[in-house]
C-alpha positions as protocol buffer text, in pm:
chain_id: "A"
residue {
  index: 1
  type: MET
  ca { x: 1677 y: 48 z: -631 }
}
residue {
  index: 2
  type: PRO
  ca { x: 1351 y: -111 z: -829 }
}
residue {
  index: 3
  type: VAL
  ca { x: 1029 y: -158 z: -666 }
}
residue {
  index: 4
  type: PRO
  ca { x: 1024 y: -517 z: -440 }
}
residue {
  index: 5
  type: ARG
  ca { x: 872 y: -757 z: -659 }
}
residue {
  index: 6
  type: ASN
  ca { x: 640 y: -906 z: -342 }
}
residue {
  index: 7
  type: VAL
  ca { x: 491 y: -499 z: -324 }
}
residue {
  index: 8
  type: ILE
  ca { x: 412 y: -516 z: -699 }
}
residue {
  index: 9
  type: GLU
  ca { x: 200 y: -877 z: -615 }
}
residue {
  index: 10
  type: GLN
  ca { x: 75 y: -691 z: -322 }
}
residue {
  index: 11
  type: ILE
  ca { x: -85 y: -408 z: -501 }
}
residue {
  index: 12
  type: LYS
  ca { x: -209 y: -641 z: -771 }
}
residue {
  index: 13
  type: GLN
  ca { x: -398 y: -803 z: -537 }
}
residue {
  index: 14
  type: ILE
  ca { x: -581 y: -519 z: -486 }
}
residue {
  index: 15
  type: ILE
  ca { x: -672 y: -414 z: -794 }
}
residue {
  index: 16
  type: PRO
  ca { x: -1022 y: -476 z: -897 }
}
residue {
  index: 17
  type: PRO
  ca { x: -1077 y: -825 z: -1167 }
}
residue {
  index: 18
  type: LEU
  ca { x: -1214 y: -747 z: -1497 }
}
residue {
  index: 19
  type: ASN
  ca { x: -1475 y: -1066 z: -1480 }
}
residue {
  index: 20
  type: GLY
  ca { x: -1798 y: -968 z: -1501 }
}
residue {
  index: 21
  type: THR
  ca { x: -1845 y: -1052 z: -1151 }
}
residue {
  index: 22
  type: LEU
  ca { x: -1848 y: -637 z: -1032 }
}
residue {
  index: 23
  type: HIS
  ca { x: -2149 y: -405 z: -1008 }
}
residue {
  index: 24
  type: LYS
  ca { x: -2088 y: -24 z: -1118 }
}
residue {
  index: 25
  type: GLY
  ca { x: -1938 y: 149 z: -859 }
}
residue {
  index: 26
  type: GLN
  ca { x: -1736 y: -138 z: -692 }
}
residue {
  index: 27
  type: SER
  ca { x: -1437 y: -56 z: -917 }
}
residue {
  index: 28
  type: GLY
  ca { x: -1404 y: 235 z: -690 }
}
residue {
  index: 29
  type: ARG
  ca { x: -1580 y: 568 z: -655 }
}
residue {
  index: 30
  type: VAL
  ca { x: -1382 y: 893 z: -629 }
}
residue {
  index: 31
  type: GLY
  ca { x: -1440 y: 1252 z: -503 }
}
residue {
  index: 32
  type: VAL
  ca { x: -1205 y: 1538 z: -577 }
}
residue {
  index: 33
  type: LEU
  ca { x: -1270 y: 1845 z: -383 }
}
residue {
  index: 34
  type: GLY
  ca { x: -1152 y: 2156 z: -523 }
}
residue {
  index: 35
  type: GLY
  ca { x: -1192 y: 2449 z: -769 }
}
residue {
  index: 36
  type: ALA
  ca { x: -1273 y: 2780 z: -761 }
}
residue {
  index: 37
  type: MET
  ca { x: -1262 y: 3102 z: -980 }
}
residue {
  index: 38
  type: ASP
  ca { x: -883 y: 3053 z: -1065 }
}
residue {
  index: 39
  type: TYR
  ca { x: -896 y: 2682 z: -1072 }
}
residue {
  index: 40
  type: THR
  ca { x: -1058 y: 2461 z: -1263 }
}
residue {
  index: 41
  type: GLY
  ca { x: -783 y: 2220 z: -1420 }
}
residue {
  index: 42
  type: ALA
  ca { x: -634 y: 2038 z: -1118 }
}
residue {
  index: 43
  type: PRO
  ca { x: -963 y: 1918 z: -1014 }
}
residue {
  index: 44
  type: PHE
  ca { x: -1019 y: 1819 z: -1386 }
}
residue {
  index: 45
  type: PHE
  ca { x: -717 y: 1637 z: -1418 }
}
residue {
  index: 46
  type: ALA
  ca { x: -686 y: 1464 z: -1080 }
}
residue {
  index: 47
  type: ALA
  ca { x: -1078 y: 1348 z: -1151 }
}
residue {
  index: 48
  type: MET
  ca { x: -1030 y: 1253 z: -1497 }
}
residue {
  index: 49
  type: SER
  ca { x: -689 y: 1064 z: -1416 }
}
residue {
  index: 50
  type: ALA
  ca { x: -897 y: 834 z: -1153 }
}
residue {
  index: 51
  type: LEU
  ca { x: -1179 y: 741 z: -1398 }
}
residue {
  index: 52
  type: ARG
  ca { x: -873 y: 636 z: -1679 }
}
residue {
  index: 53
  type: LEU
  ca { x: -702 y: 480 z: -1424 }
}
residue {
  index: 54
  type: GLY
  ca { x: -1010 y: 240 z: -1416 }
}
residue {
  index: 55
  type: ALA
  ca { x: -1212 y: 410 z: -1119 }
}
residue {
  index: 56
  type: ASP
  ca { x: -1599 y: 332 z: -1179 }
}
residue {
  index: 57
  type: LEU
  ca { x: -1702 y: 733 z: -1080 }
}
residue {
  index: 58
  type: SER
  ca { x: -1550 y: 1044 z: -1045 }
}
residue {
  index: 59
  type: HIS
  ca { x: -1673 y: 1349 z: -849 }
}
residue {
  index: 60
  type: VAL
  ca { x: -1578 y: 1704 z: -849 }
}
residue {
  index: 61
  type: ILE
  ca { x: -1695 y: 1886 z: -575 }
}
residue {
  index: 62
  type: CYS
  ca { x: -1622 y: 2287 z: -616 }
}
residue {
  index: 63
  type: ALA
  ca { x: -1754 y: 2619 z: -640 }
}
residue {
  index: 64
  type: PRO
  ca { x: -2024 y: 2735 z: -859 }
}
residue {
  index: 65
  type: THR
  ca { x: -1802 y: 2977 z: -1019 }
}
residue {
  index: 66
  type: ALA
  ca { x: -1569 y: 2651 z: -1139 }
}
residue {
  index: 67
  type: ALA
  ca { x: -1871 y: 2450 z: -1206 }
}
residue {
  index: 68
  type: GLN
  ca { x: -1936 y: 2536 z: -1580 }
}
residue {
  index: 69
  type: ALA
  ca { x: -1569 y: 2490 z: -1685 }
}
residue {
  index: 70
  type: ILE
  ca { x: -1499 y: 2154 z: -1526 }
}
residue {
  index: 71
  type: LYS
  ca { x: -1844 y: 2042 z: -1672 }
}
residue {
  index: 72
  type: SER
  ca { x: -1737 y: 2143 z: -2015 }
}
residue {
  index: 73
  type: TYR
  ca { x: -1390 y: 1953 z: -2011 }
}
residue {
  index: 74
  type: SER
  ca { x: -1585 y: 1649 z: -1963 }
}
residue {
  index: 75
  type: PRO
  ca { x: -1908 y: 1480 z: -1960 }
}
residue {
  index: 76
  type: ASP
  ca { x: -1804 y: 1186 z: -1767 }
}
residue {
  index: 77
  type: LEU
  ca { x: -1729 y: 1370 z: -1444 }
}
residue {
  index: 78
  type: ILE
  ca { x: -1999 y: 1413 z: -1196 }
}
residue {
  index: 79
  type: VAL
  ca { x: -1982 y: 1803 z: -1067 }
}
residue {
  index: 80
  type: HIS
  ca { x: -2114 y: 1908 z: -748 }
}
residue {
  index: 81
  type: PRO
  ca { x: -2117 y: 2297 z: -739 }
}
residue {
  index: 82
  type: ILE
  ca { x: -2205 y: 2322 z: -367 }
}
residue {
  index: 83
  type: LEU
  ca { x: -1905 y: 2515 z: -232 }
}
residue {
  index: 84
  type: LYS
  ca { x: -2064 y: 2834 z: -247 }
}
residue {
  index: 85
  type: GLU
  ca { x: -1907 y: 3149 z: -82 }
}
residue {
  index: 86
  type: GLY
  ca { x: -2104 y: 3288 z: 161 }
}
residue {
  index: 87
  type: ALA
  ca { x: -2392 y: 2978 z: 182 }
}
residue {
  index: 88
  type: PRO
  ca { x: -2490 y: 2856 z: 546 }
}
residue {
  index: 89
  type: GLN
  ca { x: -2225 y: 2590 z: 655 }
}
residue {
  index: 90
  type: ASP
  ca { x: -2468 y: 2364 z: 817 }
}
residue {
  index: 91
  type: LYS
  ca { x: -2668 y: 2332 z: 447 }
}
residue {
  index: 92
  type: VAL
  ca { x: -2319 y: 2290 z: 295 }
}
residue {
  index: 93
  type: LYS
  ca { x: -2221 y: 2036 z: 542 }
}
residue {
  index: 94
  type: LYS
  ca { x: -2553 y: 1839 z: 511 }
}
residue {
  index: 95
  type: GLU
  ca { x: -2485 y: 1773 z: 169 }
}
residue {
  index: 96
  type: LEU
  ca { x: -2148 y: 1708 z: 198 }
}
residue {
  index: 97
  type: ASP
  ca { x: -2221 y: 1423 z: 438 }
}
residue {
  index: 98
  type: SER
  ca { x: -2458 y: 1266 z: 191 }
}
residue {
  index: 99
  type: LEU
  ca { x: -2237 y: 1303 z: -79 }
}
residue {
  index: 100
  type: LEU
  ca { x: -1932 y: 1158 z: 123 }
}
residue {
  index: 101
  type: SER
  ca { x: -2174 y: 879 z: 222 }
}
residue {
  index: 102
  type: ARG
  ca { x: -2149 y: 741 z: -137 }
}
residue {
  index: 103
  type: LEU
  ca { x: -1756 y: 750 z: -230 }
}
residue {
  index: 104
  type: HIS
  ca { x: -1465 y: 536 z: -115 }
}
residue {
  index: 105
  type: VAL
  ca { x: -1171 y: 794 z: -159 }
}
residue {
  index: 106
  type: LEU
  ca { x: -1148 y: 1194 z: -54 }
}
residue {
  index: 107
  type: VAL
  ca { x: -908 y: 1391 z: -299 }
}
residue {
  index: 108
  type: LEU
  ca { x: -817 y: 1704 z: -121 }
}
residue {
  index: 109
  type: GLY
  ca { x: -594 y: 1994 z: -284 }
}
residue {
  index: 110
  type: PRO
  ca { x: -610 y: 1999 z: -640 }
}
residue {
  index: 111
  type: GLY
  ca { x: -713 y: 2377 z: -742 }
}
residue {
  index: 112
  type: LEU
  ca { x: -824 y: 2431 z: -354 }
}
residue {
  index: 113
  type: GLY
  ca { x: -671 y: 2730 z: -376 }
}
residue {
  index: 114
  type: ARG
  ca { x: -650 y: 2985 z: -30 }
}
residue {
  index: 115
  type: GLU
  ca { x: -979 y: 3145 z: -10 }
}
residue {
  index: 116
  type: ASP
  ca { x: -1098 y: 3138 z: 312 }
}
residue {
  index: 117
  type: TYR
  ca { x: -1442 y: 2981 z: 255 }
}
residue {
  index: 118
  type: MET
  ca { x: -1261 y: 2666 z: 10 }
}
residue {
  index: 119
  type: GLN
  ca { x: -1072 y: 2620 z: 291 }
}
residue {
  index: 120
  type: ASN
  ca { x: -1316 y: 2584 z: 573 }
}
residue {
  index: 121
  type: TYR
  ca { x: -1574 y: 2393 z: 339 }
}
residue {
  index: 122
  type: ALA
  ca { x: -1247 y: 2161 z: 270 }
}
residue {
  index: 123
  type: LYS
  ca { x: -1218 y: 2096 z: 646 }
}
residue {
  index: 124
  type: VAL
  ca { x: -1544 y: 2043 z: 706 }
}
residue {
  index: 125
  type: ALA
  ca { x: -1527 y: 1763 z: 429 }
}
residue {
  index: 126
  type: LEU
  ca { x: -1182 y: 1618 z: 548 }
}
residue {
  index: 127
  type: ASN
  ca { x: -1361 y: 1592 z: 903 }
}
residue {
  index: 128
  type: LEU
  ca { x: -1626 y: 1389 z: 779 }
}
residue {
  index: 129
  type: ALA
  ca { x: -1409 y: 1182 z: 586 }
}
residue {
  index: 130
  type: ARG
  ca { x: -1218 y: 1082 z: 859 }
}
residue {
  index: 131
  type: SER
  ca { x: -1554 y: 1009 z: 1054 }
}
residue {
  index: 132
  type: LYS
  ca { x: -1652 y: 752 z: 810 }
}
residue {
  index: 133
  type: ALA
  ca { x: -1294 y: 595 z: 761 }
}
residue {
  index: 134
  type: MET
  ca { x: -1257 y: 685 z: 429 }
}
residue {
  index: 135
  type: PHE
  ca { x: -929 y: 683 z: 253 }
}
residue {
  index: 136
  type: LEU
  ca { x: -755 y: 1028 z: 192 }
}
residue {
  index: 137
  type: VAL
  ca { x: -506 y: 1186 z: -28 }
}
residue {
  index: 138
  type: LEU
  ca { x: -385 y: 1543 z: 49 }
}
residue {
  index: 139
  type: ASP
  ca { x: -197 y: 1766 z: -179 }
}
residue {
  index: 140
  type: ALA
  ca { x: -139 y: 2159 z: -259 }
}
residue {
  index: 141
  type: ASP
  ca { x: -289 y: 2401 z: -33 }
}
residue {
  index: 142
  type: ALA
  ca { x: -493 y: 2096 z: 163 }
}
residue {
  index: 143
  type: LEU
  ca { x: -130 y: 1939 z: 306 }
}
residue {
  index: 144
  type: TRP
  ca { x: -119 y: 2146 z: 605 }
}
residue {
  index: 145
  type: MET
  ca { x: -462 y: 2023 z: 728 }
}
residue {
  index: 146
  type: ILE
  ca { x: -361 y: 1658 z: 797 }
}
residue {
  index: 147
  type: GLY
  ca { x: -382 y: 1500 z: 1170 }
}
residue {
  index: 148
  type: GLN
  ca { x: -344 y: 1163 z: 1250 }
}
residue {
  index: 149
  type: ASP
  ca { x: -459 y: 938 z: 999 }
}
residue {
  index: 150
  type: LEU
  ca { x: -327 y: 638 z: 896 }
}
residue {
  index: 151
  type: ARG
  ca { x: -532 y: 632 z: 623 }
}
residue {
  index: 152
  type: ALA
  ca { x: -418 y: 932 z: 456 }
}
residue {
  index: 153
  type: VAL
  ca { x: -130 y: 988 z: 180 }
}
residue {
  index: 154
  type: LEU
  ca { x: 24 y: 1285 z: 100 }
}
residue {
  index: 155
  type: THR
  ca { x: 200 y: 1396 z: -181 }
}
residue {
  index: 156
  type: PRO
  ca { x: 434 y: 1695 z: -138 }
}
residue {
  index: 157
  type: ASN
  ca { x: 638 y: 1834 z: -419 }
}
residue {
  index: 158
  type: VAL
  ca { x: 1021 y: 1964 z: -345 }
}
residue {
  index: 159
  type: VAL
  ca { x: 899 y: 2321 z: -176 }
}
residue {
  index: 160
  type: GLU
  ca { x: 576 y: 2195 z: 25 }
}
residue {
  index: 161
  type: PHE
  ca { x: 794 y: 1868 z: 136 }
}
residue {
  index: 162
  type: LYS
  ca { x: 1031 y: 2138 z: 279 }
}
residue {
  index: 163
  type: ARG
  ca { x: 789 y: 2330 z: 470 }
}
residue {
  index: 164
  type: LEU
  ca { x: 582 y: 2022 z: 579 }
}
residue {
  index: 165
  type: SER
  ca { x: 957 y: 1931 z: 743 }
}
residue {
  index: 166
  type: GLU
  ca { x: 964 y: 2227 z: 887 }
}
residue {
  index: 167
  type: GLN
  ca { x: 605 y: 2242 z: 1022 }
}
residue {
  index: 168
  type: ALA
  ca { x: 655 y: 1910 z: 1153 }
}
residue {
  index: 169
  type: GLY
  ca { x: 952 y: 1978 z: 1344 }
}
residue {
  index: 170
  type: VAL
  ca { x: 1210 y: 1754 z: 1124 }
}
residue {
  index: 171
  type: ASP
  ca { x: 1579 y: 1848 z: 1221 }
}
residue {
  index: 172
  type: THR
  ca { x: 1774 y: 1931 z: 907 }
}
residue {
  index: 173
  type: SER
  ca { x: 2066 y: 1659 z: 1028 }
}
residue {
  index: 174
  type: VAL
  ca { x: 1821 y: 1408 z: 931 }
}
residue {
  index: 175
  type: PRO
  ca { x: 1991 y: 1250 z: 612 }
}
residue {
  index: 176
  type: ALA
  ca { x: 1756 y: 1329 z: 294 }
}
residue {
  index: 177
  type: ASP
  ca { x: 1634 y: 1010 z: 224 }
}
residue {
  index: 178
  type: GLY
  ca { x: 1499 y: 907 z: 627 }
}
residue {
  index: 179
  type: ARG
  ca { x: 1319 y: 1243 z: 606 }
}
residue {
  index: 180
  type: ALA
  ca { x: 986 y: 1121 z: 460 }
}
residue {
  index: 181
  type: ALA
  ca { x: 1010 y: 869 z: 716 }
}
residue {
  index: 182
  type: GLU
  ca { x: 1035 y: 1092 z: 983 }
}
residue {
  index: 183
  type: VAL
  ca { x: 775 y: 1376 z: 891 }
}
residue {
  index: 184
  type: SER
  ca { x: 497 y: 1024 z: 866 }
}
residue {
  index: 185
  type: LYS
  ca { x: 664 y: 930 z: 1232 }
}
residue {
  index: 186
  type: ARG
  ca { x: 566 y: 1283 z: 1339 }
}
residue {
  index: 187
  type: LEU
  ca { x: 249 y: 1321 z: 1150 }
}
residue {
  index: 188
  type: GLY
  ca { x: 56 y: 1006 z: 1303 }
}
residue {
  index: 189
  type: GLY
  ca { x: 177 y: 773 z: 1054 }
}
residue {
  index: 190
  type: VAL
  ca { x: 36 y: 900 z: 698 }
}
residue {
  index: 191
  type: VAL
  ca { x: 221 y: 777 z: 391 }
}
residue {
  index: 192
  type: VAL
  ca { x: 437 y: 1039 z: 271 }
}
residue {
  index: 193
  type: LEU
  ca { x: 497 y: 1032 z: -119 }
}
residue {
  index: 194
  type: GLN
  ca { x: 797 y: 1245 z: -124 }
}
residue {
  index: 195
  type: LYS
  ca { x: 828 y: 1345 z: -524 }
}
residue {
  index: 196
  type: GLY
  ca { x: 1137 y: 1383 z: -703 }
}
residue {
  index: 197
  type: PRO
  ca { x: 1372 y: 1218 z: -949 }
}
residue {
  index: 198
  type: LYS
  ca { x: 1311 y: 944 z: -796 }
}
residue {
  index: 199
  type: ASP
  ca { x: 965 y: 905 z: -566 }
}
residue {
  index: 200
  type: LEU
  ca { x: 1026 y: 850 z: -210 }
}
residue {
  index: 201
  type: ILE
  ca { x: 713 y: 667 z: -61 }
}
residue {
  index: 202
  type: ALA
  ca { x: 763 y: 645 z: 334 }
}
residue {
  index: 203
  type: ILE
  ca { x: 541 y: 519 z: 650 }
}
residue {
  index: 204
  type: ASP
  ca { x: 623 y: 518 z: 983 }
}
residue {
  index: 205
  type: THR
  ca { x: 368 y: 411 z: 1249 }
}
residue {
  index: 206
  type: THR
  ca { x: 639 y: 381 z: 1542 }
}
residue {
  index: 207
  type: GLY
  ca { x: 556 y: 691 z: 1723 }
}
residue {
  index: 208
  type: GLU
  ca { x: 327 y: 765 z: 1971 }
}
residue {
  index: 209
  type: ALA
  ca { x: 103 y: 998 z: 1734 }
}
residue {
  index: 210
  type: ALA
  ca { x: 1 y: 684 z: 1553 }
}
residue {
  index: 211
  type: SER
  ca { x: -335 y: 575 z: 1638 }
}
residue {
  index: 212
  type: LEU
  ca { x: -553 y: 266 z: 1489 }
}
residue {
  index: 213
  type: GLU
  ca { x: -876 y: 393 z: 1669 }
}
residue {
  index: 214
  type: GLU
  ca { x: -791 y: 770 z: 1499 }
}
residue {
  index: 215
  type: SER
  ca { x: -825 y: 618 z: 1184 }
}
residue {
  index: 216
  type: GLY
  ca { x: -1071 y: 399 z: 1162 }
}
residue {
  index: 217
  type: ILE
  ca { x: -844 y: 83 z: 1155 }
}
residue {
  index: 218
  type: ARG
  ca { x: -1064 y: -207 z: 1356 }
}
residue {
  index: 219
  type: HIS
  ca { x: -1073 y: -568 z: 1406 }
}
residue {
  index: 220
  type: VAL
  ca { x: -694 y: -589 z: 1432 }
}
residue {
  index: 221
  type: LEU
  ca { x: -556 y: -876 z: 1672 }
}
residue {
  index: 222
  type: ASP
  ca { x: -220 y: -761 z: 1717 }
}
residue {
  index: 223
  type: GLU
  ca { x: -164 y: -396 z: 1707 }
}
residue {
  index: 224
  type: GLU
  ca { x: 219 y: -462 z: 1752 }
}
residue {
  index: 225
  type: SER
  ca { x: 216 y: -590 z: 1398 }
}
residue {
  index: 226
  type: GLU
  ca { x: 58 y: -260 z: 1247 }
}
residue {
  index: 227
  type: LYS
  ca { x: 409 y: -89 z: 1403 }
}
residue {
  index: 228
  type: VAL
  ca { x: 609 y: -38 z: 1080 }
}
residue {
  index: 229
  type: LYS
  ca { x: 892 y: 175 z: 925 }
}
residue {
  index: 230
  type: GLU
  ca { x: 898 y: 117 z: 548 }
}
residue {
  index: 231
  type: VAL
  ca { x: 1043 y: 334 z: 297 }
}
residue {
  index: 232
  type: ILE
  ca { x: 1001 y: 268 z: -92 }
}
residue {
  index: 233
  type: GLU
  ca { x: 1181 y: 437 z: -328 }
}
residue {
  index: 234
  type: VAL
  ca { x: 1009 y: 395 z: -718 }
}
residue {
  index: 235
  type: ASP
  ca { x: 1322 y: 479 z: -985 }
}
residue {
  index: 236
  type: VAL
  ca { x: 1054 y: 394 z: -1253 }
}
residue {
  index: 237
  type: GLU
  ca { x: 1154 y: 635 z: -1568 }
}
residue {
  index: 238
  type: GLY
  ca { x: 940 y: 913 z: -1612 }
}
residue {
  index: 239
  type: GLY
  ca { x: 967 y: 1217 z: -1885 }
}
residue {
  index: 240
  type: LEU
  ca { x: 1218 y: 1468 z: -1902 }
}
residue {
  index: 241
  type: LYS
  ca { x: 1004 y: 1732 z: -1869 }
}
residue {
  index: 242
  type: ARG
  ca { x: 770 y: 1796 z: -1519 }
}
residue {
  index: 243
  type: CYS
  ca { x: 471 y: 2008 z: -1649 }
}
residue {
  index: 244
  type: GLY
  ca { x: 237 y: 2181 z: -1411 }
}
residue {
  index: 245
  type: GLY
  ca { x: -31 y: 1983 z: -1347 }
}
residue {
  index: 246
  type: GLN
  ca { x: 134 y: 1625 z: -1330 }
}
residue {
  index: 247
  type: GLY
  ca { x: 107 y: 1656 z: -936 }
}
residue {
  index: 248
  type: ASP
  ca { x: -271 y: 1641 z: -1017 }
}
residue {
  index: 249
  type: VAL
  ca { x: -228 y: 1345 z: -1239 }
}
residue {
  index: 250
  type: LEU
  ca { x: -36 y: 1178 z: -948 }
}
residue {
  index: 251
  type: SER
  ca { x: -344 y: 1283 z: -674 }
}
residue {
  index: 252
  type: GLY
  ca { x: -603 y: 1112 z: -934 }
}
residue {
  index: 253
  type: THR
  ca { x: -402 y: 798 z: -975 }
}
residue {
  index: 254
  type: VAL
  ca { x: -345 y: 763 z: -586 }
}
residue {
  index: 255
  type: GLY
  ca { x: -716 y: 819 z: -534 }
}
residue {
  index: 256
  type: ALA
  ca { x: -855 y: 541 z: -773 }
}
residue {
  index: 257
  type: MET
  ca { x: -620 y: 277 z: -626 }
}
residue {
  index: 258
  type: LEU
  ca { x: -746 y: 379 z: -271 }
}
residue {
  index: 259
  type: ALA
  ca { x: -1085 y: 372 z: -400 }
}
residue {
  index: 260
  type: TRP
  ca { x: -966 y: 0 z: -533 }
}
residue {
  index: 261
  type: GLY
  ca { x: -834 y: -102 z: -165 }
}
residue {
  index: 262
  type: LYS
  ca { x: -1148 y: 56 z: -13 }
}
residue {
  index: 263
  type: CYS
  ca { x: -1360 y: -191 z: -224 }
}
residue {
  index: 264
  type: TYR
  ca { x: -1128 y: -469 z: -166 }
}
residue {
  index: 265
  type: GLU
  ca { x: -1131 y: -384 z: 235 }
}
residue {
  index: 266
  type: ASP
  ca { x: -1503 y: -380 z: 241 }
}
residue {
  index: 267
  type: GLY
  ca { x: -1513 y: -719 z: 58 }
}
residue {
  index: 268
  type: ALA
  ca { x: -1613 y: -622 z: -277 }
}
residue {
  index: 269
  type: PHE
  ca { x: -1333 y: -876 z: -410 }
}
residue {
  index: 270
  type: GLY
  ca { x: -1027 y: -1026 z: -283 }
}
residue {
  index: 271
  type: ASP
  ca { x: -952 y: -1211 z: 16 }
}
residue {
  index: 272
  type: LYS
  ca { x: -893 y: -983 z: 262 }
}
residue {
  index: 273
  type: SER
  ca { x: -507 y: -1078 z: 332 }
}
residue {
  index: 274
  type: ILE
  ca { x: -373 y: -733 z: 273 }
}
residue {
  index: 275
  type: ALA
  ca { x: -422 y: -524 z: 614 }
}
residue {
  index: 276
  type: ALA
  ca { x: -618 y: -217 z: 564 }
}
residue {
  index: 277
  type: SER
  ca { x: -351 y: -30 z: 728 }
}
residue {
  index: 278
  type: ARG
  ca { x: -119 y: -141 z: 423 }
}
residue {
  index: 279
  type: ILE
  ca { x: -313 y: 3 z: 159 }
}
residue {
  index: 280
  type: PRO
  ca { x: -234 y: 351 z: 154 }
}
residue {
  index: 281
  type: ILE
  ca { x: 133 y: 301 z: 82 }
}
residue {
  index: 282
  type: LEU
  ca { x: 24 y: 11 z: -199 }
}
residue {
  index: 283
  type: ALA
  ca { x: -164 y: 296 z: -333 }
}
residue {
  index: 284
  type: ALA
  ca { x: 99 y: 513 z: -331 }
}
residue {
  index: 285
  type: VAL
  ca { x: 362 y: 284 z: -485 }
}
residue {
  index: 286
  type: GLY
  ca { x: 107 y: 228 z: -764 }
}
residue {
  index: 287
  type: GLY
  ca { x: 4 y: 536 z: -845 }
}
residue {
  index: 288
  type: SER
  ca { x: 385 y: 697 z: -859 }
}
residue {
  index: 289
  type: MET
  ca { x: 475 y: 380 z: -1147 }
}
residue {
  index: 290
  type: VAL
  ca { x: 168 y: 444 z: -1317 }
}
residue {
  index: 291
  type: THR
  ca { x: 221 y: 826 z: -1323 }
}
residue {
  index: 292
  type: ARG
  ca { x: 565 y: 838 z: -1382 }
}
residue {
  index: 293
  type: THR
  ca { x: 518 y: 597 z: -1692 }
}
residue {
  index: 294
  type: SER
  ca { x: 236 y: 783 z: -1827 }
}
residue {
  index: 295
  type: SER
  ca { x: 461 y: 1084 z: -1856 }
}
residue {
  index: 296
  type: LYS
  ca { x: 756 y: 898 z: -1990 }
}
residue {
  index: 297
  type: ARG
  ca { x: 522 y: 787 z: -2267 }
}
residue {
  index: 298
  type: ALA
  ca { x: 337 y: 1115 z: -2329 }
}
residue {
  index: 299
  type: PHE
  ca { x: 699 y: 1294 z: -2368 }
}
residue {
  index: 300
  type: HIS
  ca { x: 815 y: 1034 z: -2583 }
}
residue {
  index: 301
  type: VAL
  ca { x: 561 y: 1184 z: -2823 }
}
residue {
  index: 302
  type: GLU
  ca { x: 559 y: 1524 z: -2719 }
}
residue {
  index: 303
  type: GLY
  ca { x: 851 y: 1627 z: -2616 }
}
residue {
  index: 304
  type: ARG
  ca { x: 937 y: 1986 z: -2501 }
}
residue {
  index: 305
  type: GLY
  ca { x: 543 y: 2053 z: -2540 }
}
residue {
  index: 306
  type: LEU
  ca { x: 442 y: 1833 z: -2332 }
}
residue {
  index: 307
  type: VAL
  ca { x: 120 y: 1971 z: -2115 }
}
residue {
  index: 308
  type: THR
  ca { x: -51 y: 1765 z: -1843 }
}
residue {
  index: 309
  type: GLN
  ca { x: -355 y: 1622 z: -2042 }
}
residue {
  index: 310
  type: ASP
  ca { x: -115 y: 1495 z: -2296 }
}
residue {
  index: 311
  type: MET
  ca { x: -59 y: 1207 z: -1999 }
}
residue {
  index: 312
  type: ILE
  ca { x: -395 y: 1140 z: -1963 }
}
residue {
  index: 313
  type: PRO
  ca { x: -452 y: 887 z: -2261 }
}
residue {
  index: 314
  type: TYR
  ca { x: -145 y: 690 z: -2170 }
}
residue {
  index: 315
  type: LEU
  ca { x: -270 y: 581 z: -1809 }
}
residue {
  index: 316
  type: ALA
  ca { x: -407 y: 274 z: -1963 }
}
residue {
  index: 317
  type: LYS
  ca { x: -127 y: 163 z: -2140 }
}
residue {
  index: 318
  type: ALA
  ca { x: 118 y: 280 z: -1864 }
}
residue {
  index: 319
  type: PHE
  ca { x: -102 y: 63 z: -1585 }
}
residue {
  index: 320
  type: ALA
  ca { x: -53 y: -234 z: -1864 }
}
residue {
  index: 321
  type: GLU
  ca { x: 321 y: -212 z: -1862 }
}
residue {
  index: 322
  type: ASN
  ca { x: 366 y: -221 z: -1445 }
}
residue {
  index: 323
  type: PHE
  ca { x: 104 y: -455 z: -1378 }
}
residue {
  index: 324
  type: GLY
  ca { x: 21 y: -660 z: -1659 }
}
residue {
  index: 325
  type: GLU
  ca { x: -220 y: -621 z: -2016 }
}
residue {
  index: 326
  type: ASP
  ca { x: -384 y: -926 z: -1821 }
}
residue {
  index: 327
  type: LEU
  ca { x: -479 y: -708 z: -1564 }
}
residue {
  index: 328
  type: GLN
  ca { x: -542 y: -422 z: -1774 }
}
residue {
  index: 329
  type: ALA
  ca { x: -770 y: -566 z: -2087 }
}
residue {
  index: 330
  type: GLY
  ca { x: -921 y: -817 z: -1817 }
}
residue {
  index: 331
  type: GLU
  ca { x: -981 y: -1214 z: -1905 }
}
residue {
  index: 332
  type: ARG
  ca { x: -1210 y: -1149 z: -2206 }
}
residue {
  index: 333
  type: GLY
  ca { x: -1115 y: -768 z: -2254 }
}
residue {
  index: 334
  type: ARG
  ca { x: -833 y: -848 z: -2565 }
}
residue {
  index: 335
  type: LEU
  ca { x: -964 y: -987 z: -2895 }
}
């Protein structure tokens, strides 16, 4: 089923204009927390994908053991090697608090790993981000940290979704196409992007667990209007090879769109007709569409040999294919 036209038009509203009216940073500042000794590619893929989609600045918050490798991949990323094992937690928390205050979205999970010290730092960062009403993307080893948050997008793969469903207590009798919405409901209305042959993106804020106050969503005149259940199927064609790391690209594209949504919410552009609570599902749909299209384009060139880094150069063209050349090139971007 094609993505509804009205959803695509709403996504376009949260995309920053390329007309010279915005200054650096007003098209999104993204943070990716992850990267330790064994994992350097995943945070790079997420952070670089956010940049290539159009975010202004992309930061990687990592362990010192990963920093040099990540820095060597690209000079465009801003790398903060502050997650040192054994460092005083108060010191790291202070540095994280200062850094997150400059960002619009935090992507947690790519390259995080399961070492205790990285998991603990991730939890500290998550709590700080929530206190600042930041948008969040949670993937991989960060999926299990989620609480009630209408500003969060979860991006589980098939195995992770099964575990997430079991953890949330979703009965196996629930139809397969309804489980993502049920997970969302039980987890307080988070957006669930269930990856698969067709991505299913669901939100259900009708349950008692959903809380506008907990999510930092204020100035809502009619709280009942915020109680919604919506499932969107993204059937945009993807590549025939699902390479390791594609989920990191997805985390980055969703993160970039959430950062745009935060700039929109803060009044950098647009008319604020899109509610803040709707931005996560729009970002999830948009990120899914672009990632699947870039996978398709890269697969047409590389075939069976496709690797994750082949996808990133196609993100701009994938964006234009889904949302229009005018939005990609800007008012004066084409010769």
